N, C-alpha and C positions, 0 to 999 in steps of 0.2 A: 921389288920394283912396283911402284904405285901405278895401277892401271887407270883408275878414275878417282876423282876427289870431288866431294860436295863441300862447299864452303859457305856457311851462313845462308843457305838457299831458302827462299820463301816463295810461296805461291798463293795468290788470292784470286778467286774466280769472280766472274762478272756479277754473280748474285750476292757478292759480299762475303762469301765463306772464305776464311783464312785457313787453307788446308795445311800449309807448312810455314814454319817460322823459325829461322836459325838452324836449319838442318845441316849438320856437318858430319862427314865420315870419309874414310879413304878405304879403298879396296886394292889389294895387291894382285898382280897377275897370277893366275892359277888357283886363287882361293875359291872356296865355297862359303858364301856368306848369306845368312838369313836375316831378313828385315822383319822383325816381329812386333806386333802391337795389336790393340783392340780394333774392332771394326770402326771405320770412319776416322782413323788417326792420320791418314795421308800416305799410307804405304804405297798404294797404287799410283798416287800422284807422284811420289818420289821416283818410282820406277819409270814413269813416263818422262820425267825430267832427264833421267839418265839416258833413256832411249832417244831423246830429242823430239819426242812427240808433243811435249809441252815446253814452254820457256819459263824460266824462273823470273819472278818480279824483282827479287833481290838476291844478292849473292850469285853464285855460279856453280855449275857442274863442269869440270874440266877433265881432259885426258892428257896427262903429262907426256905420254909417248905418242900422241896422236890418236884419233878415234879408231877403235877396233872395229872389226866386223861384229855386228849385233844380230842375234836371233831372239825373237820375242815369243813367249808362250803365254797366251791370255787365259783368264780364269775360265772362260767358255771356249770350246775348241774353234768356234767361228769358221767352220768348214763350209765350202760351197755345196749346197745340197744337190745340185745338178751334176756334180763331178765325182768321179770315183776316188778312192784313196790315193791312187798313183797321181792323178791330176792335182789333187789337193796338196800333196806333198811337193809336187813339182812347181807350184806357183812361183816361188822366189826365182827359180831358174828360168821360167817363162818370162818373168819381168826383166831378167837380165839378157833375154834373147839368146839363150844358149840353144844350140841345135837340138831338135826334139829327141833324136836318138840318144845324145849324151845326157840330156835332162831326164829322160825316162830311166836311163841306167843309174844315174845318181839317186833319183827319187826311189827307185826300187830297192837300192842298197840301203837307203835310210830307213825304209819300211822294215826291211829285214832286221836292222839293228834295234828297232823298237818292238820286235816280236810280232810283226804282221806280214810274215813271208807270203802267206797264201791269201792275202786280202787286198792285193793291189787293185782289183776291179770291183771291190765292194763299195757301195754307196753309203753315205752317212746314215741313212735310215736303216741300214742293215747292220750297223755297228753298235756295240754297247757304249756306255759313257766312257769307260776306261779305254776302249779301242779308239774312240774318237780323239781322246787326249793323246794317245800314242801317235795318231796321224798328225796332230798339231805339233808334237815334239819332232817328228820326222821332218815336217815342213820347216821348223826352225833350224834343224841341222842342214837343210838344203840352202839356208841363207848364207852359209859359210863357203867360201871358195877354196879354203885350204890355207889361206894366209894366217899368220899369227900377229897379234893376239886375237882371240875370239871370245866374245862376251855373250853369255846366255842369260836372258832375263825371264823370270817366271813369276806370274802374278797369281798366287794362290791356285795353282793348276789342279790340285787334287781335292779342293775343298768340298766339291759336290759328290765325291766318290765314296763308296763303302770302304771300310778299313782294310779289307784284304786287298782290294784293287789298289788303294792308295799306297799300301806298303810295298806291293810289287813294283809299282811305278817309281817309288822312291829308290828302291834298290837298283832299278834300271838306270835311273838318272845318275846315281853315284858311279855306276860303271861307265857311262858315257863321259862323265866329267874326268874320270881317271884316264880313260883310254885316249881321249882327244886333247887333254891338257887345257880344258876350258876354264874360263873364269865364270862363276855362277853367282848371280844375285837372285835370291829366292824369297819372295814375299809370302808370309804365312801368318795365321793367327794361332797356330798350333804349337804349343810348347813341346809336346812329344816329338813332333815332326822336326822342329828346328834342332832339338837336342841330339837327334840321331844323324841327321844329314850334314850338319854344318861344321865348319872349322871355327867360325865365329858367329855370334848372334848380336845384332844391333837392336836394342829394345827401344821402342818409340813411346812417347807420351801420347795421351789423348790429344785430339785436335785443339790448337794447331800443332802438328807433329814436329818433333825434333828427337834426336837420339839422346836418350837419358842414360843408357848404360851400354857398355860393350863387353861381351863375355867371350873369352877365348876358351875353347873346349879342349879337354885332354884327349889323347889317343886312347885306344883300348875299348872304343865303343862299337865293337863288332856286331852286337845284336841290340835290339830295342829294349831288352830286359837285362842287359849286363849292368853290373853295379856302376861302372863309370857313366853309362847313359842315364841311369836313374839319378845319380848325383848331379849330372848336368841339368836334368829336368828341374831338380830342386833349386839350383842356382838361377836358372832362367826364370822360374816361377817367382822367386824372391825379387829378382830385378824387375819383373813385369808388375808385381804388386807395388813396388816402390815408384815405378814410372806412373802408374795410375793415380798415385797420391800426390805426384809432383805438381 
């Protein structure tokens, strides 16, 4: 069942930059899809079109089943420095005017799910980069009321993190996706990351961005060094090289 569809979407900014031109793809409910491409190819712009934070100048992004609930994780954690982890995670619930006791309970539960059980009252300055990103993911989880479908958008969330932290967060994200039946659209420029996390990879051309290749990945990629994962990396790398030359 198609959850969202981009059809010949284009976006030109006021400075004249044509970020996207003819962007087309579809994502089914429950999929984990990565949007892969070089820096500056329009990946983040595409994600903002999907979220409704930007409007397309041409074409359209549509939701055949109606717009789902959306949680957004930005490349930077964008936490409120004056607020502790609980209050940062609770923000979407505060904006929905949920009673404080219920909001605190849900935010605390979200922090537990991302591995921050004992850090509810820690401030951003007291947290590592990976922990800040975990708070950001917890906040995105708090955007969901429990209704289906739910769409989680992530804009290169692990790009600034070390490999060990990045791998741990990737595994946790897969667990959340499976447990909650989320649909995930994950923006990345990492071939290895996309080959391990995704069911499908959409490879974009340099700006103006469009989808040049779509790669469906096989099962059996239980580890980052398994043969199916390494083969997936090869296929994605080949597609990315072709897209760069398009």
